[in-house]
N, C-alpha and C positions, 0 to 999 in steps of 0.2 A: 718135537724131536729135532735135534740139530746134528749135522753129519759134516764131516770133512772127507771128501772123496778124493783119493789119489789114484791116478793111473800109474800102474807098476809093471815093471818087467818081471819082478818076483817079490815075494814078501814072506816072512815067517814070524811066528809068535811063540816065544818061550815063556815058561814061569817055573821058577824053582828048578831050573835044569831040564824041565820037560818040554818037548816040542808039542805045542798045542795045534798049530796050523802051519802049513807050508804051501805056497802056491806058485804057479807060473804067471804069465801075463794075464792081466785083469785089472781089478780094482781092490784097493784097501780102503775100508771105511772105518773111521773113528766115529762112534755113535754116542750122543749124549741124550738122556732122557729127562724131560722136565716134569714136575709135579702136575703140570697142566695137560700133558699129553693124553690122547684117547686113541681109540682104534682108527679113527679116520686120519690121524696124523701119520700113524704107521702105514696105512694103506696108501696114502698119498705119496709118502716117501719112497716106498717100495716100487710103486709105478714109475716114479721120476728117475729113480736110480737105473731100473732095467732099460728105460727107454732113452736115457741121456746119451747123445751122440758125442762121445769122448775119444773115439778111436778113428784113425785115418783110413779112408777108402783109397780107391785106385787113384783119385785125382790129388791125393795129398792133403785133403781137407778132412776135418773131424766130422764125418757124417755116418759113422757106424756106432751102434750101441753095443753093450755087453752081450746082448742076445745074438747080434749079428756076428760077433767074433768067436763066440763060444768060450770066452775067457772065464777066469775064476774070480771069486770074491771071498775076502776075508773080512770079518766084522769084529772090532775091538770096542768094548764099552769104554766110555771115557767122560765121567761126570764133569771133569775140569772144562769141558766145552761150555758149560754154563757159569763160568766164572765171571764175577762182576768185580771190576777194578775201579769203581767210581770213588771209593772212600778209602784213604790210607794206601798202604803198600802191601797189605795181606789180602789176596783175593777172597771174596765171599763166595760160597757155593749154595746160597739159599735158593737159587733157581733150579738146582738139580733136584730130581726126585730121590726120595729116601730109597735105600736098597730094596725095601720090601715091595716097592712099586716098580722101581728101575729094572730089577732083575727080571721079573716076568715080562715086562715090556721089551727088554733087550732080546730075550728068548724068543718072544712072539714076533719081533722084527725079523730076526734071523730065519725063523721058520717060514714066514711069509715071503721072504726074499728068496729062500731055497725053492719054495714051490713056484715062484715067478720065473726063476732062472732055470728050473727043471733039473737041478742037481744040488748036492749038498753045498753049503757055504762054510768056510773055515771060521772058527770062533776063538776068541780069547777066553780067558776065564774071568768071570765077573767078580769084581772086588779084589782081585789079585794084583800083586806087583808083576808086571810083564816086561819083557824085552821085546820090542817090535823092530824088526829089520826089514828094510825095503830098498829096492832100487827103483827110484822114480823113473817114469818113462815120459819124457818131454822137458822139464816136468809139467804136468797137468794136475792142478789141485783146485777143487771146487768146494766152496762152502755153501750149505743149503740148510734152511729152517723151515720146518712145516708150518710154523706160526707166521711166516713171512713168504707166502707162496708166489707173490707177484714178481 
């Protein structure tokens, strides 16, 4: 699994004019699922997301996690995170999981993240065209891949 994690002041996700998710301070996560991902990838990424110290404490240093702040999280599926641009000018998405695998894995990630956070997470709509709005906080943007945990 590959994620782009953005610290936000607020974020929202719409599809076809419908508000799917709206949040205050916290994290917006763009999540890509590869055909190689298994449950251990999901579990590792969930643990990493909730423990990652991306929020400032009293000393002005990033030493607080989402659990410490009580912030909110929204997760949006994004197969384009597995784009390969090595050949030609049209990206290849062969590294991304097919929808019949990616959708259950995305839903499973959101459920596991919700359980670790202790409250629901906002979600986009898998496979739909979406409009994602956010106000970055910092900006702080982290990329992380469960296949490259070092």
